[in-house]
N, C-alpha and C positions, 0 to 999 in steps of 0.2 A: 663790685659786678665784673668784674677782670678775671677772678680767680673760680666766678661760680657758677659762671653759666653753664656747664658739664652739668648742675646738679637740676637745673629744667630736662636734663633727658632720664639723668641717674636717677634722681628723687624718686619718679613714676617705678622707674621700675623697682627700687627698694618696694614703694608701699602695692605692687602685685606681688614681688617675694613673700610678704610681713603681712597679707589681706586686711591691709588697714593704712586710709592717708594718709592718718594721723600714728605712723611707724616708730615714730619718732615718740613719743608722748609720754611711755610707760619709762625712760630713762632714770629719771630723778626719779621719782617716786614723794619723795621729801619736800620738790621744791614746784611751784608754778609751773604744769605746763616744761617740766622739765626742764626747765630753765632756758625756755626760746629768746628771752630779751624782751620779755614782758612781765617780768615777777621783781616786786620788791625789793630792792636790792640790801633794807635794812633786817626785812624777814630772812634774807638767805644768807644775812653775815650775821643773825644771830643761830646760825647755824652752829658757826665756826668756835672750838672751844676758845674758851676765853681765855684763855691764859696764855694765845696766838692771833690771837683780833685785838684792835686799837679801841679806845674807848671811848663811843659813838653814842648819837644822840640823835633820835627824829623828830624836827620837827614839822609839823601838820602847817599847812598854810594858813596864815591869818593867825596863828601863835601871839599869844603878847610875851610883850619883850618879858614881864614878870616872871610869867612860866618859862620864858627857854632857861634865861638866867640860872632857877630855881633845881630846873634838868642841868647843865654844864656844873653847876656845883654840886649833884649831886655824882654825878658823873668823877666829879673832881679834875673838870677840860676848864683850861686856861687859853689864851691868845698866844699867837695865832692857831688858829686852826685851818681844817681844810673843811669848806662847803661840798658836797656834791647832789644831786637830784636823786630822790629816792626811784623815780624811775627815768635810766639816764643809758647814752650811749656812747662810745669813742669819745671819751671827757668832755660829753657837754657838759656847760658850767661848774666845770671842776676849778674853784676859785681856791687861793688861799686869802683866807679871811685876816686881820692883822691885828683887828682890835671891834672894839663890841660897837663901835660907831658905823666900823666899816659894815658890818653881822647889819644893824637894821637897816641902814641903806642897800643891802646884797637883796637882806628878804625879801622887801616890798619892791624889789624890781621884777620879781618871776609868780605868775599862779599856782604853783605848786607847792607840793612839797620834800622837803632838804633834809638829808643826814649831813651833821655835821659832827667832825670826827677830828681826833685829835693829829694834831702834827707831829709826822715821826723825823727826826731825821737822820735813819741811817744813811748812808753814802747810794746804797744799790737798791736796784728794782729789778727783778726779772719775776716772768712768767713761768708758770709750774703746769703742764699739762698732765692731768692725773685720771689713772680709768681701769677700774676694778671691776670684774664679773661680778653679778649676784652669783650668794653664796660662796662665797673668795677668801682667803685672808689676805690678802697680799697681792697690789696691783701693781701698774708700770708707770712710768714719768714717758709719754710718746709725745712730746715737746718740750722742749726749754730753749726759752727767747731772755735773753740777755739786753738792757737798756741803758741806751746813752744818752743823756740829758744833752736838749741844745746846746752850744756854749760857743759862745768867740773866746780868743787868747788876746791879751793885749800883745802891742811892739814897746808903748814910751809915749808912742806919738798920735795916733789916732782916738776919736773919744769911741765908742762903744755905738753909737749910730754910725758908724763909719765901718766898722767892723761889720756891722752887720750887713750895711751894704755890699759888702766886702769877699759874705759868703752868700754860698748863693740856696744855701739850705735854708740858713738865717732870714734870709729877706724876703723869701714862702713866707714866713712867718710876721714879716713886719707887722700889718694892720693891728695883731694880737698884741708883738710888744710893747707897743706904742700907751696902748689902754693899759697891758700889765706890769712893765718896766720903764714909765716914762722917768722913774725918779732916776734911774739909771742909764740914760741913751747918753748925756753927756760928758759925763766921766770921762778921762782918758787913763784909761788900767795899766799898773807898770808891764812893761819887760815881761812875758812868758806867762802873766797871771789870767788864769780864767775864770770867766766870768759866766757864768752860771743864769741862764734867762730863759728854763722850764722848769715845774714842781711836776708834772704831767707826764705819765711814759703812757702817749697815745700816740701815736704815729703820727697821726694828724698834726700835732699841735708841734711838729719837730722832733720828736724822740725818733733816736735812729735804734731797731730792733736789729739784732745781731741774732743766728741761729748755734745755739749755744747745747744743740741735745746730744752730741757728744758726747759733751762733759755729764749726762745725767746718766748714776750710776745707781749700785742698788742702794748703796747707803743713803740716798734722797729719796729713792721708792720707797724703804722702808718709814722715813722720815715724815713721809707722808699718808700709808696704810696707818701711823700713829695717831696724827691731824683729824685721818674720816673714822677715823674706830666707833666715835662717839656721834659720828655722823649719821642719824636715822634716816636712810632712800636717798644717800646719796654715791655715783660709783662711776660718774662720766663727768669732768667741766676741767675749767683753769683758776689755778688761782693766783691771785697780781698779790706778790709778796715782796714787803718793803725788808732787807737786810742790811748786816754789818760789811757783811763778804759770802761770796756763793760756798765759801771750805765750812764756814761757818754753819752757813743752811745747810749743808747735809750734815752733821752734826746733829743738829734738830739747837740749837744755839741761836740766841739773835738777829729773831725775825719777829714777824708780823701776817696777817693776810690782812690786807688791807681791801679788797674784794674780792669776790667767789662769781664768776659764771658756769650756767650746766651745759646745754646743749649747743643753744647757742653763739658757745664761744667759737676764737680765731685758729687754729695754731699758728703765731701768729711770727715764729722764725722765719715762714712762709715769704715775708716782705724785704730778709734778710737778702740783693740778688747776689751778693759777693758768693756767697755757697747755696745758693741755690738757683736752681734754673725756670723759667719758666712753667715747663711740662714736669716737674718733679714738686712744682707748688699746686697744678691742678689735679695730682697724681694725691699728694696728701691731704687734702678737701677730701676729696672719695672716700679713700682708704680710712679718715677718722668717720667720717656720716659712716659709711659699714659696720667702725664701730658702734658709733648710735643704736643702729637698729639691731645689732649683736646684744648688747643689755638690754633697752629696751625688750625685746621676742623673751626674754630670759625672764626678765620679771613679770610680764604677760603671760606667761607660762605656770606662775608660778601664783598669777591671781590678783596682779595690779595689769588693771583695764587700762583699755588706749581711750584718750578722751576722744567724744564724739567732737566729728567733720566743724557742727554749726556751732559748738562752745570755741573750737578754737578760732572758727572766723569772726564770731564776738570780740574774743578778746582782741583779735588783727585790730579790726571796728573801734572797736577802747581807744588802743596806739597811735590808731591813726586821729580823730579825734584830739586826741594828750598834744599832738603835737601841731596839730590847727590853734589850737588854743598858746600853746608855750611860742608860736612863730610870729606872731605881731610885739614878741616882748626880745626878740633877738637881733633885732635892728640894729 
């Protein structure tokens, strides 16, 4: 909310300018509500070319284990793997699943559909925000976020728990770490040894976001021109990427798209307080929504209808009901 309050003023102005309260809804006609955050992540994942997406399986709530095992075998997936809600946000319930026993216990804990995704051991994760105007062959990278996962460094004397207590950023994640990393908290790492404490590239899970936008060049834009070429109805959004390195990503090599978000995406480089001032962050949000409106209106002029406001409100009500159903299981 600290970054988005200007939209309470700017959003209505855009609605007036483009003469529709849902001026944003035609930006990505290939995604439900253009990817506002109410869409199936699995359906969105299927838009991405197979060569750059991880092996993934959708598991509807209540699916028998025998069927799940068949689906995993057909996809060529084994343990460990990543589980994430088909409808989720900000790293909600994204979990590393080490074994079949853990998978069964995890799926029984929540009354929702999950995506199971192969675990990728690429060392780097980045967020690549891409925009291409309808009718054009080439687009631009409008935001690039480099992600540094939470970790502590051993001194040869202290336990991981001691090191967490000495690290203000890690200490904020103590409740989570006691659940997800209990097996390493009492270990004493060697001098200089890095102990990773997160696999989820989300700011709320302790991951440090670094503004890499100045590193986004023509080569990176052309890679994502190629990625998006077969993606009918996609023009604006953020690709979350696992890769071997940024240099190889710019060559179109050694990377996978683990998630794609549409108009509800954040330009996450704004969270780098060392390279972005608060006024600059606010301006970035407004600039991005200006682009959403331009892309959407261009599609609308070509015959793509805006979604009726009543339909959007019903979708938002459905999301609220989803949260109510899930909330008792998050304690």
